[in-house]
Each structure stands twice: as structure tokens, then as C-alpha cells.
N, C-alpha and C positions, 0 to 999 in steps of 0.2 A: 557380587555386584550390588552396589548401594542403590537406594531408591531413586536418586537423581539419574543415574546412568540407565536404570531400567525404564524410567519414564521417557527419557530422551531416545533411547534405542527403540522403544515401541513406537514412538511418534515417527521416527525415521523410516521404520519398516512400513508403517501405515501409509506414509507419504509416497513411498516407492510403489506400493500396491495400487493406491488411488491414481497415481500418475499413469501407470500401465492401463488401468481400467478406463481412465478418461480418454486415453488414445484409442480405445476400442469401442467406446460408446458413440452411437449415432445411427443414422439410417443405414449406413453400411457397417454392420456390426462385426467386430473382431474379438476373438478371445484373447486372454492375456498371453498364452503361449504364442499365438499368431502375431501379436503386437511385438513381443520380445524377438521373434524371428525376423520380423520386418525391420526393427531397429538395428539388428545385427547384420542384416543382409548386405550392406555396403562392404563389410569385412569378410563375411562368409560366402557371399555369392549364392545363397540358398536358392535353388531353382523352384522351390514351392512357393516363393514369395512373388506374387504377380505385380505387374506394373500399376494396377489399380490400387493394390494394398499399399505400395510405396507412395503413390500420389496422395492417397487419403491420409496416411500417417505423417509423412514428412512435410507436405505442402498445405494441408488443410488443418489438421488437428494439433500437430506439434507446436507451431507458433502460438496457438491459443493457449495450450496447456502451459507452456513456458511462461507466457505473460501472466496467467493466473497465479502460478507459483511465485513469480517475482513480485507481483502486486501484493499478494497476501503477506509474503515475508517482509517486504519493504514497509508496508503500512503498519504492521505489527511492531517491527523494530523501531520505527520512527515514533509510534505512539508510546512505547516503553521509555524511549529516551526523553521525550517531552514531558511525560509524567514525572520522571526523575528530575529534569531540569527545573520544572515549575513547582515541584513538591505538591502536585495536584493530581488526584486520581481521576479527574474528569478531563484532563488535558488530552488532546488528540493531535494528529498530524496537521490539522488545519487551525490550530490555536493561533498561529501567526498569520493566517489569511492566505497561505500559499495555495491551497486547493481552490479557493474562490478566485484568486488571481489567475491561476492556470485555466480554470474553467472559462473565465472571461476571455482570455486569449484564444481559446479554442472556438467559442461561439462567435467571436468576432471574425475569426478565419473562415468559419462556415458561412457567415453572412456575406463576406466578401467573395465567396466562391473559390477559395484557395484549395489546392490539392492536399492529400493526406499528410505528406511529409511537411509541407509548409505549415499546416495547422498544428502539427506536433511541435514544430520548432517555436512558433509564436506562442503556443500555450506554455511551453517550458520556460521561456524567457519572461513571459508575463508573470508566472508564479515567482520566479526569482526577483522580479522587479517589485512585486507586492511585499515580499519580506524585506527587501532593501528599504522600502518606504517605511515599513514598521520599525525597522532598526533605527532609521534616521529620526523618526518622530519620537521614539522612546528615549533618545539621548537628551539629558538635561545637564548642562554644564560639563559636557564631555563624557558623561557616564550614563549608563542605562541600568535601571533596576528591573527586577522580575515583574513587579506590579506594573511598571510602565510598559514593558513588553506585552504583557497580557492585554492591558487596556488598548494599546496601539493596535494589537492584532485584531481585537474585536471591532475597532473602528474601521480599519482598512478592509477587513473581511466584509463588513456591512456595506462599505462603499462599492466594492467589486460585485457584491450580490445585487446591488441596485443597478450597476452597469450591465450585469447579465440580464436583468429584467428589462432594461431599456433596449438591448439588442433584440430580445425576444419580441418586444412590442413593435420594433421596426421591421422584423423579418416577415417575409412572404408567408402567410398562414397556410397556403396550399402546398408549398414546396420546401422552403428553408426551415420554417418553424418546427415541423415534425422531426427533421434531422437534428436540430438543436436539442429538442426535448429528449429524443432517444439517446443522444450522446451524453447529456447531463445525467441521465438515469444510471449510467455506468454499464458498459458492455464490453466483452472481449471479441465481439464478432469480427471486427476489422483487423485483427492481429495478423501480422505477416513478419517475415524475417527482416525486411527493411526497417520497419518501425522498431522492432526489437533491438537491432544493431545500433539504432540511435539512442534508445532509452536505457537499455540494460547496463551499459557502463556506468551511468550515474547512479542507478539503483545499487549495483554491486559495490561501487566505490563508497557510497554513503553507508551501506550496511557494514562493509569492512571496517570503516573508520569507527563507527559506533561499537562494533565488536571489540576493537582494540581499546576503546575508552570505557568498556563496561566495568572495569575495575574501579574507575574513578567516579562513575556516575553516582555511587552511593554517597560520596562526599558532598554532592550538591544539596543534600537535605540539611547540611550543617550551616551555621552562620558563616559569612564570608571570611571573617577573621580566623575562625578555626580551620577553614579550608586552606587559607594561605599558610597557617602554621604547620600544615602537613606538607608544605612544599609544592602545592598544586596551584598553578596560575588560574584562578577562578574565572577571570574575564576571558582568557584564551579558551578555557574548557567550554564555557557557555557558547562562545562563538563557533567552535568546532561542532558542537551538538546542533546548533541552529542551522549551520551550513549543511551538515550531513542530512538532517531531517528534511530540510528544504529541497535539496537535490533529489532525494528519494521521492518525496510526495509530488513535486512538480513533474518528474519524469513519468510517474505512474498515471497522474491525472491527464497528462498530455497524450498518453497512449490509449487509455480506456475510460476516461471520464471519472465521475465521482463514485467511489465505492465506500459506503459508510459502515460504521460500527467496528471495523476490523481493528483500527488503531486504538479504540477505546476498550473493547471487550477482551481481546486476546492477551494483552499484558496482565490484566486482572486474573484471567484464567491461569496464566503461567505462575503468578504469585500464589494463587490458591494451592497449586500442586507442589511448588518448589520453594516457597518462601519469598521474602522481600528483597533479597540480595540481587542487584542487577547483574552480578557475575553469572547468575543462573537464569534470570528473567530474560535477558537479551537473547541468548541462543535459543531458549525455549520459545520465545515469542516468534522467532524466525521460523522454526519448524511448525508450530501450531498455526501461525498465520497462513503459511503456504498451504497446509493441509485443509484449513477451514475454507479458504477462498476457492481452492481447486475442487473440493467436494461440492461447494455451493454452485459453482459454475457448471460442473458436470450435471448436477441435478436440474439446474435451470434450463439446460438445453436438451435434456433427455426425459424429463418427467412428463412433458406434454407435447402435443403436435406442434404447437407454436412456442418458440423460444421466447422467454421473457428476461428482462435485464437482471443481471446477478445481484445488483444492489437491492432489489426488492427482496430477494431471498435472504441476503445477509441481514437486512433490517428485521424481517419476520423471525429469523432465528436469534439475532443478536439482542433484540429488546427483551424478550422473555428470559433468555439466559442471563442477561445482565441483571434483571430484577431478581432472579434466583440467587445470583452471586451476592447482591446487596443484602438480601434476606439472610443469607448464610453467614456472611462475614461481618456485616454491620459496620461499625466504626473502624474496624481494623483495616479497611480499604485505604484509609488515609495514612 
């Protein structure tokens, strides 16, 4: 077994173990064997599995754990793709303003008193609209350059951030504002199967497309003429990467708010272990991102009596780890 397969296999085993442990963590504690029996009970009919165990695992914890896995995997893959697209190690899933746009849609829905599904839908389409505006603004004489995309993304992202601040200013400080603030901080508390069924297809579809394109992502670091000489339609490739990353990020933000550092940190960690080829970085980012966010969320809801937003923990872990990566790799990150 080569080094790559060993690392990927180890990450997959760790993810499976943390997945089972996360389903067992909480006020109603369950061991990993109990969780495994509960998950298998619809097929086995195990009489030792009580109704309470089934309710806790299937209705309370499983949707949250699945959302954490999907969010971590999706943000990490989108971050890796955008870093390849822009040839910029600091690119994140929000480089084109999709997270800010989705967040604005969600806080606007909260301000208007909409239900959970309606908030998710308006948030998702608001994120797509933000990137559509970026794409339109960046086109000059019918063409769009990488520099124009980045600058347009910064401008549109700042605009939607200002609109979020306006909504917070208008919100009722006693009732609505705390809900907006808590949602923006990022949390998996409200996860349920209904929201997952709405959002997971977009995350899975975007990740699958980026997985299929991982062979071609390396070519994006070359000049456009060289990419075309390889028979790769560079414009179409960039559009597919943007659409995939946008779908993933908008779906995640619409379900759980803003989760920072995952899309920036995890691809760098994958490159440190497996090299710079996106053939390896994309699948590794998927596994490492899912493992990182799931572990962080499990700690966030289990480490203290009061649960705190997972984005706080990802930032507390992500910032010093990223500094350590910078110190270790230096300019090679570029």
C-alpha cells in the first residue's frame, strides 16, 4: 500500500469512527456498539434497541451528523477548487460572494418571519443571485478574466455584508436580532431530514462534478493559451467550477449559516500530506473536511453544558493551525 492510499484509508476509518461516536455523544449517551446496533435495527429488528434509542439516533442526532459531514466535505472541496481556479492559496468558497449573498437571504427571511424551509430556499437562491451578479459585472467585452472575477466578488460580497448589517439594524433587538446573530455564527442545531433533502442534492451534485473535473483543475494554473492547446475549453471549465462551488456553498450556508476556515485550511492540509496535484487534493479535502467539521461540532455540543456555535471552534482551531502551516511550508503554499 502506497502512502496516499494509507493516508486516505486512515482518514476514512477515522471518519467512520467519529461518525459513530458523534451519534452516541450527548445527554443520552450511547456506546459505539449501541449506536451500530441502533443503526442496523431497521434491518435486524434487534429487541435490545429501545424506542428511545431509535428516536435519539435517527431523529435527533443523525440529521445533524449528516449535515456536519456534508458541510465539511462540501466547503473543503469548494475551497480546493477555487484555489485551483484562481491560482490563489487564499481563495475560499466565499471568494465570489456566495456565502454573503446566502447569508443575506437567510437573515432577510428571518426578519420577515418566514418558516425554516422558506428561509433555506430564499437563502440558496440569494447566494446564486450574488454569483450571477459577480459574473455579469466581471464580463468586459463579452469576456471575464480571473482578476475581474476576484474584484467583482470582493465588491459584491462587501455589498451583501452591508445589506446584512442593515437587516440587523432594522431587526427587533429583543426577538429577531438574537436569532439572526446566532444563525450567522453557524450552527447545526436546526438540522432535520426535510432541510437535508432540500440541500444535500446540490452539495452532492457539486462535489461529484468537481470530483470528475479534478484531473483538469491542475491545468487552470497554466496560461489560457496553453490550456487550450491541451484541448481543454478553459472558459467552460471555469464556468463549471464556479457553478459547482456556488451550488455547494449556497446549499451549506442556507442550512447552517457561515462556517469559516474549512475551505481555506483543509485544502492546504491535504496538499501538505499528499502534494499539490488536485487529483489527490480534491478527494483528500472531501474526507479531511468532513472529519474536521464533524469532530468540531461534536466537541462544540459535548465539551460544555451550553452548546456554542461550531464556527467559533473551527476558527479557534483553524487560525493557529493555518499559522503553523504557513510557518512550515512558507512560499510553497503558492
